[in-house]
N, C-alpha and C positions, 0 to 999 in steps of 0.2 A: 225638187225645189230646194234651193240653197238654204243652209241653216241660218236662223235668225241670230244676229249679233245683238247682244244686250247693250243698249245705250247707257244704261246705268253704269256698267263696267267701264266703258270708255270714259265716262264722266269722272270716275274715280282715279283713273290713271293720269289723265292730262294735268290736273292741278298738282299731282305729286311731282311730275317731271318739271313743271313750271316752277314749283316751290324750290326744288333743289337748284335750279338755275338762277334763282333770285328774281324771277319775273312775275308780274301780274298778281292777281288774287288779292290785291290790297295789302300785301306784306311789304314792310319797309325794308330798305337795303340793310339797315343795321341788324334787324332781326334775322335776315337771311345769312348774314356773315357770321353771326353767333352760332347758328345751326351748323354751318359748314365747319366751323372750328371744333364744335363738339363732336361731330362725326369723325373729323380728322384725328383728334386726340383719342377717341375711343378705339379706332383702328390701330393706332400706334401703341396704346397701353396693353391691348390684348396679347400680342406676342411677347411683350416685356414681362407680363404677369406669368405667362407660361414658362418663360426662361427662368424666372426667379424660383417658381415652384419646382422646376426640374433640378435646379442647383441644390435646393434644400433637400430634395429626395436623395440626390447623389451623396451629399455630405452625411446624411443620416446612415446610408448604407455603409459608407467608409468607416464611420464611428463604430457601427456594430461589428464590422470585420476586424477592426483593431482590438476591440474588447475581447472578441473570441480568440484572437491570436495570442493575446497576453495572458489569457486564463489558462492556457495549456502550459505544462511544466517544461522549462527549457532543458532540463536534464534528461527528459524521457523522449526517445524516438518512437516511431510507430511500432518497432519491434518491442521496445520496452513496454508500451501500452498494452500490447497483446500479452506480454509476460505477466503484467500486473493486473490483467483484467479480472482474475479471480483471486488476487492476493488477499483480499479481505472480503467477507460477506457484505454485499451492498445492502441487503435487506435482512432485517431481523426476522427469522423464520417464525418466531412465536408471535410477535406483535404486528408483523407485516409492514412495519415502518422503516424509515431510513435509520441506520445505526450511526449516530454521530455523538459519541460520548463527550462530556465536558470533563476537565481535569478533576473536578470535585466528585464526579460520578464514576471515575475510572475504576476504583477498587470495587464498587458495588456491581458494575457491569462486566467485570472480568469473567472470562469463560471458565467454568468449573468442569471438573471431570465428572462424567456420569458414574453412577455406582459400579457398573460393570468395568469401566475404564480404571477406576481407582482400585478395584479388586485385582486387576492384572498387575498394577504397580505394587500394591501392598504385598501380594504373593511373591513377587520378584525380590523385594527387599527382605521379606521374611526368610526366603530361601538362602540369601547371601549373608544375613545378619549373624554376628556383628561385622559390619563392613564400612568402607569409606563411601559415603553417599554425598554427591554434589548435586544441588538443585539450582538451576537458573529460574528464578521466579519464586513467589511465595503466596500460596493459597491457604485458606483456613483448613482445607482438607489435609494439607501436608504436615500439619502439626502432629498428626498421629504417626508419621514416619519416624519421628525422633524416638517415640516410645517403642516402635517396632525394632528400631536399630539400636536398642539399648546396649551399651558396651562398645559401640562403634563410634565413628565420627560422622556427623551430619552437618553440612555447610549449606546455608542458603545465601544466594546472591540476588538482592532485590534493589530496585531503583525507586520504590515508593515508600517514603518514610512512614506513612500511615499504616501500611501493612507490617512494617518492622516493629512498630510500637505495640502491636497486638500479641507478640510472642516473646517469651523470656529466653534470653541467650543463656548458654551453658546449661540448658536443661537436657539431661541425658546426652551430654557431649555435643550439644548443638551450638553451632557458631553462625552468627548472622552478620552479613556485611552489606553496607549500603554502597552500591556501585552506580555508575553513570553510563548510560548508553547514548551515544551521540549520533549514530547513523540512522537516517530516516528510511523507512521501508521502501520509498519510491526509488532509492538508489540500488535496489537489489540486482537489477539486470546488468548494470555497468560493473558492479562488484563481482558478479559471477564471471563475466568476461575477463576481468582483471585477474581473478584467481586462476583461471585456466591458462593464462598466458605468462604469468609471473612465476619464475622459479622460487621466489621467496615464500610462496604460498604452498609449496609442495610438502608432503608429509615427512620429508627428510630433515626438515628444520627441527633442531633439538630445543633451542632456547626460545620458547614461544613468547616470553615477555620482552624479548629483544628483536622480534621479527619485524621486518619492514612490510609485510603483507597487510593490506588495508583492512582485511577481515579479522586480523588477530587482535584479541583483547589483551593489551599489554599492561594495564593498570589494575589488575586483580590482586587480591591479597597473596602474599608469598606462599601461603599454605596451599593455595590452589595449584600452583606450578610444581610444588615439591612432592605432593602425595600421589600415589597411584590409586585411581578411583575405580571402585568395583561397579558402581552404578552412577550414571549421570542423567539427570532429568532436565529437559529443555522445555520450559513453559514460561519463558520471559525473555525480553520485555513483552509488553502487551501486543504491540505490532498490529493493532486493529484498524489503522488508517494509513494512507500513504505518507502522511507527515509524521506519524508516530514512530518512535524507535523500532526498528525491525529486528528480527531474530537471526539475520544473516551472520553477524559476528559470533553469537552464542552457539550456533550450530557448527560453524567452522572450528571455533575454539574447543567445543566438546569433542569434535572428531580428532583434533590434534592431541588433546589430553588422553583420549581413549587409547591412542596408539603409542603413548609413551610408557615405557616400562619403569616401574618404581624400584626402590631398593629391595632386592631379593624377591620381586614380584614380576612375573611374566605372564600373568593370567589375562583372560579376556575382560573387556569392560562392556557392560550392558548399557546402551544409550536409549532413553525413552523420550520420544518427541510427541508433544501434544499439539492439537489444531492442525493436523496434516491435511485437512480438507482445504486449507489455504495454499495458494500457489507457492509462496516463498518457503513455507515449512516443507512442502512436498518436494520441490525441486532441489533445494539445498540439502535435504536429507539424502536424496538419491545421489547427489554429487559427492558428499563427504562421508556418508555412512554406507552407501552402496546397497543396491537391491538384493544382492546375493547374501548380505548379512542380516536381512530382515527375518526375524524368527517368530514374531507375533504381531497381530493387528487386531484391534478391537475398537470399533467406533472411530473416533478421531485420534486414536493413540497408536503409535508404532513403537516396536521394540527391536533394536538392532544389537547384535552381538559382535563386537569389534575385536579382532585379534591384535596383539602387539605388532607394531609395524616392522616389516622386514627392511633392513637398512639399504638393500640394493634396489628397492622399488621407489620410483619417483611419482607414482600415481596412487590415488586413494582407492580406486576400484580396479579390479582385474576382471578378465573375461571368465575366470573360473570361480566356482563357489569356494569361498575362503573358509567359511564356518558352517558346520553342520547345523541346520536350523533347530531341529528338536522342538520341544515344547517348553513353555514357561511354567 
């Protein structure tokens, strides 16, 4: 038996078709025309609305892409980013938070030497005292070095006026100079490439204050260039963010000063570098102080023993061990 067709369903369909065509069911021609116009405009507006929303989405994506591209440093390539990935500790190991010091808190947040690290440094100065001691940076711990080096010359080079105001000059032969460091840490990679390719950066250059090497500190006090230093400490500038002044020039300059022979002095110079857990301090120390000259390591502190430069050598490091390590 064929299936029964519901008459109620047929009744609902027929008026709908007739209404759309404007016929019958008591509807006026005016009302039917309005309905047709509403359906027509509705169908036209839907694609237009989709197009507008799509355009807005595309514009938003372009804006996000432009912001992301501008936020990256124009001076740093992908190689540079890899080099600086560990240049500064991104997270404070003690607090677990992001380390973003403000200028007012710079002195308070400065990295101090651990007791064991300071013991290595103080023993070194004690063994050489009285001597010529040059320190890039000024920490409260270093005040004791002037007393240890009584009878010698102790020079501090610091860029923070607040730290300078906390110590008295001419105490036990102490000299304190306010210096300015202009090169940001984010430029380290390009400066390292510059130093490797530029003959002006080689250790054969005698007049450091007249050097055209971009890493050379040329505006230091005249005493710094004249004296033969027995110990040089590199713990400044702070260099704790990519925008902050980095230690590339101080490490290079320390390497040049250590290789310069003073009047009647052809002894070695001990160079102490702090914060060697950071990429800049580590790689620039290897470049200008040389692994074979490393004689002691404790925590984040390295000690290099640098011999007077041989005039016929154009490189900082050789394939042979230059100095017998020994112990501090």
